[in-house]
N, C-alpha and C positions, 0 to 999 in steps of 0.2 A: 504494500500500500504506500502510495506517495503522499506527500504533505499537501493535500488539496481537500481540506475538510469540507468546504461548501460544495464542491463538485461531488465528493463522495456521498454526502448526505442526500443531494438531489438524485444521484444514481440509485441509491437505495429506495428513495421515494418512488421513482419511476418503476423500479422493479416490483413494487407492490400494487401499482395502480391498475384499474380496469380502463378499457379504452385503448389509447395509443400504446403500442408495444405489448398488449395483453396476450397476444398470440405467442410471444416468446419469453415472457417473464414468469414470475412465480404464479401469477393468476392462471396461466395455462395448465398448471398442474392440479388445481383445486378440485376439479371434477373429472373423473375418468370417462364418463359417458353421460349424455343427455338423452333420455328415452321418452318418446312420444307414445305413451301407453295408457292415457286417461280418456275414458268416455264420459262426457259431461251432459247433464240435463239440469234444467233450471225451473224453479217455482218462485215467482215474484208475488209477495204477499200484498193483497189489495190495501190501498190507503197507506197509512203510516203505522199500522199495528205492529207490535213486537210480539210475535206468537211463540208458543212453546214448541219444543222439538216434537212432541206427540202430535200437535196440530199441524206442524210443518210437513211431516212425512205423509199426511193425508192429502196434501196439495197435489195439484195437477202439474207434474214435471214434464217439461218439453225439451227435446234435444237442443243443445247449444254448443258453442265452441269458443276458443280463445279469441278475444277481440270484441266480444259482446259488451255493451255498456248497460249499467243498471242505475236506476234512480227513480224519482228525484230525491233530493236531500231528505234524510231521516227515514227513508223507506227501508224495507228489509227484503232480502233475496236469498233463497236457499238453493245451493248447488249440490247436486248428487254426483259423486265421483265413483266410477267403477274403474279400478286400476288392475291391469294385467301385466305383471312383470315378465319381460321376455325370458324365454328358457335359457338363453346364453348369458344373462346378466348375473354378475356375482358382486358381493360386497355390501357396503353400507349404502342404503338408499333413502333419499329424502324427497318428499313432495315439495315442489316450489309452486306456491299459489299466490299470485300477486294481483289483487283486484283494485289496487291504488286506494284502498279504503281499509277499514277495520273488518275483521272477521273472526269466526270461531270454528275450529275443527271439532266435529262430533263423530263419535263412533256410530255404527249402524244400530247399536243398542240404546243410543240416546245418552251416552256419557260425554260430557264436555272434556275435550282432551287438551286443547292448546289454543291460545289466541294468536291472531295474525295482524300485522300492521303493514299495509302495502305502501307503495310509493318509494321515494328515495330518502336520502339523509340517514342520520344516525338512529332514527326511530324504526327503520325498516327491519321487519322480522317476518319473512314469508316462507320459511322452511319448516317442514314438519317431518320428523323422523318416522319412516315406515318400518325399517328393520336395520339392525346392525350388521346382519350377515345374510344377504339374499343368496339363494341357491338357484334362482330361476323358476318361473312358473307360479310365483305367489299371486294370490288374488286378494284385493282389498275393496271394501265398500265404505266410503266415508261421506259425510255431509259437511259442507262449509256454509255457515250462516254469515252472510255478508251484510254489513250495515253501510248504508249509503252516506257515510261521513268519514272524515279522516280522524287521526288521533286527536287533533285539535279542532274538531268540528268541521265547518265548511265555510269559513270566512271568505267573503267576496273581495279578493285582492289582498288579503292578509289575515293572519290568524285571529286578531282581535277585532276585525271588522265585522259588521253584521253579516249573518250567514246568507249565502246564495241559496235560496230555497228551491232552485231548479237545477241543481248540479247533478251530473251523471259521472259514474266511475267505470273505467274500462278494465276488463280482465286482460292483463298483459301477459301473464304466464300461468300455465298449468301443466307442468312436466315433472317427470321423475329424474333426479340427478343421482349418479353414483359418486359418492364422496371419497376423495383421497384424504384420509385422516392425517397422514404424515405431512402432506403439503399444508393443510390447515394449521397444524401445530407449528410448523415453521413460520407461517404467516404471522401468527401471534407472537412468536419469538422475535421476528423482525420488527413488529410494531413496538415492542417494549425496548429493544435495543436502539431503535431509531429515536424513540422518545428520550432515552437516557442521553444519547448523543446530542440531542437538541436542547434538552431542558436542564440537565445537571450543569453546575458551574464548570467552565472549561479548565479551571485549576485542578479539578478532581481527576484522579487517575481513572476512575470508573468511566468518566466521559469518553476518554480516549480508548479505553479497553472495549467499550460497547461499540464504538464506531469501527474499530479494527475488526472485532468479531463479526459484525454484520457484513462488512466488506468481504471478509474471508468466506463467509457463507455464500454470498453472491458468486464469488469466483469458483466455489466448489460445485455449483449446480450447473448441469449442462442441459440445454433444452432438448426434450425428447427422451432423456435418460432418467427414468424414475429412480434408478439405483443411486444416482448422484445426490438425491435428497437425503439419503442416510448419512453421507459424509457431512453434509451441511448440519444435520441434526447433531452429530457428534461434536462439531465445533461449538454449537449453541449450548449443548449440555455441559460442556467443559466450563464455559463462562459462568452459567448460573449456579453450578455446583460449588465453585470455588470462591464466588464473590463475597460470601459471608457479610460482614459489615464494612468492608474496606471502601472508603470513600463515601459512606452514607451517613446521614444525620442520625444520632441516637434518639430517635423519636418513634413512639408507638402510634400507629394509625390503625384504629379499629374500623374495618371496612364492613359495612352492612348494606345489603341490597334492600331497596324499597322502590315503590312506583308511585307514591303520592297521587292517588286518584281523587281529583276534585269531585266532590259529591254532586255538583252541577257547576257549569261555567259556560263554556262555548258549546255546550250540549245540554239537554234536559236531564232531569232525574232518571227518566226511563232508560236513556242510553247509558247512564252511569251504572245501572244494574248489570248491563251486559259487559261494560268495561271491566267491572270487578271480576266477573267470571273469566273473561279473556285473559286478563293480567295474571290472576292467581292460578289459573290452570297452567299457564306457561311457567310460573315460578315453581309449581309442584314438579313439573318436568325437570327443571334445573336441580331442585333439591334431590331428586331421584337419580341425577346424573353425577353431581358433584358433592361428595360427602362433606367437604369443608364449607360449603355454601350456607350462609345464614340470611334469612329474609325477614323483614319486619313490615307489618301492616297495621294501620291505625283505623279508627272510626268504627265503633260498635254497630252503628247503623248499617254500614256496608256488610259486615258479617251477618247481620240479621237478614238483610235482603238476600244474601247468598244462601243462607240456611233455608229461606222460604222458596227460592226459585231454582236452586241448583243443589239439592240435598246430597247427591253423590259426590260432588266436588267438595262440599263442606265436610263430608266424612273423610275424604282424602286429606284435607287440611288438618283436621283433628289429629290424624296420625302423626303429621309432621310437628304439630304443636307439642305433642307428648315427647318428642325427641329434643325439643328445645331449639329447633332450627327454623321453624316458622313462628315468629314472635308476634302475638297480638300486643300492641303497644299503644300508649297515649292515654288510656283511661277515660276518654270522653266519648259522648255519643257521636259527634262529628268533630272535625277540626274547625272549631267555631271562630268567628270574629270575637275579639276580646275588648273592643271599645264600646260597642253599642248594647250588648245584652246586659240585663240587670244582674246584680250580684246573685240573686236566687237562681236565675237562669244558668249562670256559670256553675253554681253548686249542682244543679240538676244534670248538667252535662256530665259531670263526674259521677254522680249518683247512678244514672242510667248506664253510663259506659262501664264503670267498674263492676256493677252488678251483672251486666251482661257477660263480661269476660269471665267472671267467677262462675256464673251458672253454666256457661257453655264450655269453658276450657279448664275450669278449676283453678284459674290463676287470676291475680290482679296485676295490673301494670304498676311498675315502680317509676316509670319515666313519663312525664308529661311531654308529649311529642307534638310540636306545633311549628313545623318548619316554614310555613308560608303565610302566616297571619300578619295583619298590618298594624302591629303594636300590641303591647301587653300591659294590662291594667295593674296598678300598684297593689291591689288586694289579692292578686293571683297567688303569690307564695303562701299565704295563709290558707287559701282554699285548697291549693295543691296538697299541702301537708295534711289538712283535715280530711282529705279524700284518700289518704293512705299512700300517696306517692312521695318519692324522695328527691327526684331529679327533674330538671327541665332542659329540653333541647330545642333549639331553633337555629336559624342562620339569617333570618329575614332582615335584621338590622344592618347586614352587610350592604343592603341596597340604599342606605342613607345617601342623600344627595349632598348634604352640607357638612356633616361631621362624621368622622369615622369612629365607630364605637371602640373604646379602648381595650376591651377584654375579650379573651377567647374562653377561658375557664374561670369561673368566679362564683361567689356567693351572691345571689340576688335576694335582697331584703325588701319586704313589702311595707305597707303603711304601718303595720303593728310591730314590725321588727322581726317577723318570722323570716328565716333564711332558707333558701333552697339551692342546692348545688346545681349550677347552670353551665351549659356548654354551648357555645356558638361554633359550628363547624368552620374551621379556618379555610376550608375549601370554598366557602362563600356560595354554596349551592347544595340543594338536596337531590340534584339530578346529574351528579358527576358521571363521567363516562369511564372512570377507572383507568385513565391514561396516566402515563408517567407525568405529564404536565399537571394533571389534577393532584397527584400525590406530592410532587415537588412544591407546588404552590401551597398546599395545605401545611407542609412543614415550614416553609418560609413565612407564611402569613400568620403563624401562631403568635399572638400578641402577649402570651404569658409564658414565654420560655423559661423565665426565672422561677416560675412556680409550678409549671406542669409541662411534661414532655409527652403528653398524650392528646390525641384528638380523634374525632369521629369523622369518617368519610362515608357519606350516603351516596350510593351510586345506583344508577338505573334510570331509564326513561320515565318521566313523570308528568304530572298535571293531568294529562289525558290517559294515564295508566301506562301499561306496557311493562315497565320494570327492567331489571338487568337482562342483558343478552349474553350469550355464550362468550363472545370476545371479551366482554368486560371481566368476567370471572377468570378467563384464561390469562388476561393481563395481570390481574391482582395476584394470581398464584405465583407470579415471578418477581414481586417487588418488595414488600415492607417488613420491618423489624420492630422490636418494642423494648421499652424501659419503664420504670415506675414513675409516679407523680409526687407533688409536694403540696404545701398549703396554698390557699387561694385568696385573692382580693375580694372586696365587697362592693356591690353597686346597690344604692338605696333608692327606692321609689320606682315610678313607672319606667318601662322600657318604651320610650316614645319613638315611633317610627317616622323618620324624616322623609316621608313619601306617602302617596296615596291618601292625602288629607281630604280629597274630594269624596271619599267613601263615607265620611260622616254625613253626607247630604244626598248623594245620588240615589235615585229611586225613592223619593220621599214617601210614597204610599207604603212601601215595605217597612220603612222605619216607623210609620204611624201604626201599622198593623202590629208590629213587634211590641211596641209599648202597650198598645191596647190589649193584646192577648196575654202578655205577661201579667198585667194587672187584673184582667178578667179571671184568669186561672187562680191568681192569689185570692181574689174575693170569694170565688166559689169554694175553694179549699177551706177558707175560714168559715163559710156558711155550713159546710158539711161537718167540719170539726165541731161546731156548735151543736148541730143536729145530732151527731153521734153522742155527744156528752149529755144533752138534755132529753132527747127522744129515743136514744138507742138506735138511730137510723143507720143502716148499712152504708159505709163510706164507698163511693163509686170509684174504687181504685183502678179497675181495668179501663174505664172510659177516660179518667183523668190521665192515666199513663199514656193512652193513645194520643190524647190531645197535646200533652207536654212533648211527646216525641215529634209531633208535627212542628211545633214551635221551635224546638231545638234543631230539627233538620233545617229549617229556614234560616237558622243562625249560622249556617256554614259560611266560611270566610270569603266566598265570592257571591253569595246570594244576598244576605242581609246588607253587606256593604254597597250593593247596587252595581256590581261589576260583571254581571252575566248577560247573556243574550236574552232577547225579549221573551221567547217561549218559556224560559225558566220561570219568569214572573207570572205567566199564566198559571203554572202549577202552584207556585208559592201563594198567590192570592187565593186560589181555590182551597188550599190547605188552611189559610187564615180564616176564610169564610166558614169553613167547616168548624174550626175552633170556636168562632164567635157564635154560630148557630147552636152548636152542641152545648156550650157553656150556658147560653140563655135557656136551653131546654132543661139542663140540670138545675139551674137556679129556680126555674118555675116549679119543677118537681119538688124541690126543697121547700119552696114557699107554700105549696099546696099542703104540706104536712103541718103547717103552723097557722093556716088561715083562720081568721076570726073577725071580730068587730072593731078592734082597736087600730087606728091609723098610726103606724110606727115607721121608724127608719132603722135599718140595720147598719150600724157604723162599723165598717171593717178597718177603720184606721185605729192604730194602737194607742191613741191618746185622746183626751177630751178635746172637743172642738165645738166651735160655734159656727153655724152655717146658715146662709139664707137659702131656704128650700122653696122651690117653685111648686105650687099646686094650681095648675092651670095658669090663669093670669094673676093669681094671688101669690104673694111672696111671704113666707113665714120664717122668722129668725128663731133658731132652736139650738139649745145646748145638748150635746150628744156625749154619752159615756163611751169609753173605748171598748171595741170588740163586743158589742152588745146590741140588743134591740132597745130602742128608745121611743117611748110614746111621743108623738108630735104635739107639743103644747105651744100654742102661739103666745109669744111674749109681746107685751104692749110696747109700741114704739115710743122711745123717749122723744118728746116733742122738741127738746133742745138739740137733738141729733137727727138732722134731716139732710137730704141731698137736693140741690137745686141747680138750675142752669139758666144762664142769661146769654142771649145773643146780641152782640153789638159791635159795630165797626169791623165787620167781617171776622169777628172772633167769637168763640164760644167759651164762656167762663163757667166751669163746673166747680161747685164748692160744697163740701160738707164741713163738719167741725174739725176735721183733721188736716185736710189738704185743700188747696185751691189750684185747679189745673186750667190752663188756658190753651185752647187749640185754635190754630188759624183756619181759614176757610178750606184748606187742603187736608186737614186732619193731622197736621204736624203739632206736636206738643211743644209749644214755644215757651211755656213757663209752668213750673210745678213748685209751689211753695208749701213747705211743711209748716202748717199753722201752729202746731204745738211748739216747734223749735224756732219759728221765725226764720226759716232757711230756704233760700232758692236752691232747688236741686239741679235744674238744667243749666248746662253751659253752652247753650245753643239749641236749635230745634231738634227735638227727638221724634221718634216714630217716623223717621225719614227712610224711605226705600231707595236703595242705590243699586244700579247695574254695574257689574265689573266684567270686563272682557275675560273670558275663561278658556284660553287656548293653551293646554299643557304641552310639555315637550313630546310626549308619546302616549302615555296611558290615559286615554280620554276620560272614561267614567271614573277612573281612580284618582286622578291628580287635579288639585288646584295649586298652581305654582305661585311663588312669592311675588313675581312680577305682576300678577293680576292686581295687586294693590296700587300699581302705578297708573292704571287706566280705568277710570270709572266716571260715572255721571249719574245725576239724580233721575229717578224714574219719573214718569208722567205724574201730574198733580191731580188730586181728586177734588170732589165737592162735598163738603160736610153739611149734614142736616141733623135736626133733633128727631130721633125715632121714638123715644119714650121718656117720660118724666113723671116721677112720683116721689113721695117722701122717702121711699126705700132705696130708689136708685134712679140714675140717669143713663140713658143709652143714646149715643150719637152714631150716625151712620155716614160713611163716605163711600163713594164709588169712584174708583181711580182707573183711568186708562194708562196702564203702566207703559205700554208701547203700542205700536200699530197692531200687535197680535196678542197682547196679554192684558188681562183686566183683574182688578182686585175690588172686592166688596168687603168693607171692614165695619164692625160694630165695636164701639168703644164704651165700656161699662164701668161706672163708678158707683159703689154702694155707700149708704149713709154712714157706716161706722168702720170704714176701712181706708187705709192709705193706698191700697192696691188698685191699679188701673188695668183692666183686662181688655185685651184686643182679640176679638174673634174674627177670623178671616176665611173668606171663600174666594178662591182665585182660579182663573183659567190661565194656563201658562203655555206658550208656544214660542220658543226661542231657539237660537242656534249658538251654542257655546258661549252663553252668558250665565253669570251667577247673580242672584238677587239676594241682597242683605238688607236688614233693617237695623238702624243704629240709634243710640241714645248717648249723646255727650253729657257728662254729669260733672258736678262740682265735687269731685273726689280725687285725692292724690295718694297713690300707694304703688310701690314697686311690684306688688303681687295682687293677683285676683284669685278668687276661690271658685273652683269648678267641681260640681258633684261628680263623683265616680262611684263605682260599685262599692257599697258598704263604707262610704267615707267621702273624702274630698281631696283634691289636689290643688296646691297653690302654684301658679305659674306666673312668669314675669310679664309685666305690662310695657316692657321696653325691649330694645334690640341691642343691649350693651355688647354682647358677644355673639359668636356664631351659634352657640347652643340656645341662647334666647331668641335669636333671629329665626331659627328653625321652627320655633313654636308659634308661627304667625297665624296658624289655624289649629285649634285643638278641639278635643271631644269633651262634652259635658252631658250630664243626664238632665235632671229635672230643673236645675237652676244654675245660674252663675251669679256670684255675689262680688261686689266691689266696694270695699269699706276702708275707711281710714279711722283713726282714733275717734271714737264717739259717734260715728255716723257712717251710713252706707246705703247702697242701692242694690236691690236684687232683681234679676231678670229671670222669670219663670217661663216654662214652656210645657207643652203637652206631647210633643212628638219630634222635636228637633235635637240635633246632636253636634252641629258644627258652630263654634263660637270663637270670638277673640275679644280681648280687652287690650287696646293699644293706647298709651297715654291715658286719657280720661274718657275714651269713647268705647262703649259696650256695643258689640255687634253680634247679631245672630244671623247665620247663613240660612236662607229660606229654601232656595231651590236652585238646581243647576240645569244645564241643557246639553250634556255630552251626546255624541252621535255614534260612539262605538263602545262596547260591542252591541248596544241596543240603540238603533237610530231613532227610536221613539221614546227614549228615556225621559220621564217626567212630563211629557206633553199631555196636557189634559187638565182635569179639575183637581184642586187641592183644598183641603180645609185644615186649619190649624189654629191654635190659641197660644198667646203669650201674655205676660203681664209684667209690669214694672211696679216696684214698691220701695219707697224710701223708708228708712228705719233709723231710729235713735240707737246708738250703740253699734258695736261691731257684729261680725258674722255670728259668733258663738253666743251672743246675748239675745237673739231674736227668734229662736225656734224656726229657723229657715228650712231646715230639713223637713220638719213637720209640715210646714206650709207647702213645700214641694209635693209631698204626698197629697195634701188637701187639694192642690190645684189639679192633680192628675186623677184622683179617685172620686168619681161622682157619688152622691148619695141618692138612693132610690127609696121610695115609700111603698108600703104594702099594708093591707089589713090583716092583722095577725091576732092570735089568741092573747088577750091582755095578761094572762098568767105567765107568759114567757119573757116579758120585757124587764129591762133594767138590771139584768145580771151580766156582768162582764166576764168573758172567758178568762182574760188575763189583764193585768195592769201593773205598772211599775211606779216606783216612788221617785224616780230620777227622770230628768228630761233629756239627758244626753245619750240615752240608750234607747234604741228603736226596736220594737218587735216587728220584724219585717214579714215573717212567715209563720203561719199556724196551719198544720196539716196533719193528717193521720200518717202513721208509719207505712212504709212500702209493703212490709210483710203484715198480714192481718193481725191486729192487736187492738187493744183499747187505748194504747198510748198515743199521745199527740206529740208532734215534733214542733219545737219552737226554734226559730232562728232569730237571734238578736245581734245587734252590733252597736258598738260605741261610735257615735256619729260625729263628735265635735273635737276629738283629740284630748279627752280627759280620762281620769282614773278615779276609782272609788269603789263603793259597795252598793249594789242594787238590791232591792227586795221585790221579788216576784210574788204577786198576790193574785187571787182569783175569788170571785163570788161563789164559786163552787169549792168543794173540798179537794185540796191537793193531797193525794194519797201517797204518791211516790214521785221522785224527781231524780233523774240521772244526767250527769254530763254526757254528751254524746259528740258525734262528729258528722261530717257531711254524709257518711255512709250509714248513719243512724244506728251505730253500734253503742251499746251501753258501756260507759266508762265508770267514773266514780259516782256512787250514790250520795246524794246531798241531803243534809238535815232539813227537816221541815218544822219550823216554829213560827206560827202565825205568818206563814209565807216562807219563801226560800231566799236566803241571802247568798249573793254571788259577787265575788270581787271581779273587777274589770280594769283593764288598762286601755290606753288610747287605741282606737280602731279595732279593738278585739272583736272577733266573730265568735259568738257563743251559740252552740246547738244543745238543746235540752230535749230529753224524753220525759214527758209529764203524764201522769195518770190522775185523772180527775174523777171525783165521785159525787 
């Protein structure tokens, strides 16, 4: 070998390529023979139905041939293959079936055997092993179920574009190939050697040795002489046997196959069910071929689908789970979004996921596995530990656009201080191809070399499924070594993702349904917990489980964030509507059990509240006890506390004893005076809607980028009128033409004894890549604003001092955002929005976006939403803002009930900074109730849990509802708590 490194590398590359020179390079040795011995017939399923094997084989199959095209998009086509191996054929035979789409090979007995991915690129997998040792004359009958979509759907012009609904896929290949195993083995040797020569530092001896070895192997092979392959293999073996650790980093890479199947994204839920089977059948084939291979799969929902639709494949997987090589991982129902779901929804993800894994496989996951979700809530470490997991894995923050996350392996501590061992794969991907480049990058990119010399490499084709391919496993067999680890650094608080901030807003109707169904399920669980306690009513576990699973499914990290194709949302909305309808039926069935003559309100909020309750056109102010039925008793209106409105000089002045609000003719809040404090709240017109140009760098539905703040303009102005005036409340109405294509109708409500101004909105939206925000500039100055998150709050900067502050120009919040200084503050409440910002002294809520991919109709149509602004004396922690957030989101409903049942609270607390978020029956049949409480304001102390019923037993528990320590009961149950502590109890009432 001469000293011509670049030329030699290119020589080896050419020696492995198909196309030019493939008739004389290694490619010419890969197959000894191509045999045309397949008889084809085809049955195209009518419509877009995805039918079972049993139904498919009853179809009318007609003769067809290679070259036939099938479609349109999302349709299904079954090919029947009769294979007659010629009598003279010997050796290993594979079927090559390339439909340029996805497919599944089935046996004639209806057993799913292996998935196929047609077309080109690294995802290509079109070979199916017929026999390792053909003797000639073998007969095979197989079926191939072809899906008219690719691994990444059918985007028109690109993967994330809206799908081309009339796409057809051509059957390019259906032949039997006789494989030369030795040539294939050499091909993989060459790939690894070439990778070493290109990727390892040139100073390392191994770099030179690998290039020298590969060049010698090329020289040893003579075209047309199969025996020369043996000489090349001897050269290769000598290199790999003696290399040991010479020239390699002392770093342990734990390689694990996975295929990360998005539960929906560029394809609907129905196609995911087939992707699971295709992918996992292929992985079973690899597990049965490679004894060293290990594969991990997450999402209990996907296993349940497989169990229901492909029972024989599920049995095959169970066998591999028992060997420890097929690993159910993650512990959640789906790989969910972690920004938008409620705290209780996150708990249910783990509850249903861990219970399913334990019931089905006899194991729980110890690793929370979430490689592709768009940021991670600060309360997750506590929930993870409470659900019986010890570790967390992801890599998504490697996508950050502004700041590089500083750690690879570290302790992640949540709001309450709970820590979980966390690892970010330094390969910066969950779909590595197991190349030398992947491995070398993972070693070099490890940010914690001082503390840990270990990392995880996830390899395999993913997002659309597929998983590892044979070449990936063959490459890894040839490369990595290991050493032990050391202590780790700590990261405190949320893992904020500096990308995909638009997912707090895209597909607003899905966000609204999510909040609505979470709270509907909460309320009906409280109702039936009360009925179980008082009436002995059977708790509807099975139906509530079904409904919760639908909500959890829709919280998948490409559905709830709004980043899927349009047909996904047809399914998602149908599921939500099922939940709403079914919960209403359950609620009515429960109310029928207690109906009577007394007009009452069931207060599902865990605290005493005063509310204005509408009875037709009449409004009644009533005090309500927590978690109980309350007789509706009208209280006399204090004549000194009334609400009035005056219209003058194109302004509308609304005043009660607490505030004086002035709106201009367009509905802008130009002045808000706190009469108790003598303080002007506004620092400019509020309730102003503004358009921002919203053209991201690439990820349309996902991203709103920082430069959108540089280009904005005020939306069209409305006309304000008086809609309603009474001593109890004033309602103003504005109709605004936001643009030529979008309109807004708004009702502004002020009641006689509250500082809260409520804005009810009905909007028609039709825009192209614009985002609409509403803003309130206020007389407040603080470097931090307070945003509600799951089971607590996050304080984030209101300035752009540094790049970490700048990156948080758009953040997620739940029911409220509070902006306070010493002694005073303002809170912005909402009923279904999640994207917010507070910059300098302006509070902004992002209302709606208009991305065009992957759903070109995203958010076009009608929207309804509510928000409110409320000034308050004192800071955030002094005003029960968390409670008011619940009150703003949970409506009260009246019913005629038996007067004997009223006024008994299921549970109540003696402290205001701990919230009872959930009351439900246990998952397993019992008389115990599960209580989920959390400290909401960042304080510590001792609470006393009381009930108007007898507390017979009380146990500390966890997310999995296991009994822990039994607690003493003495006129209630006393429990110590610390800031943001999540407390789960099992309580037996009598």
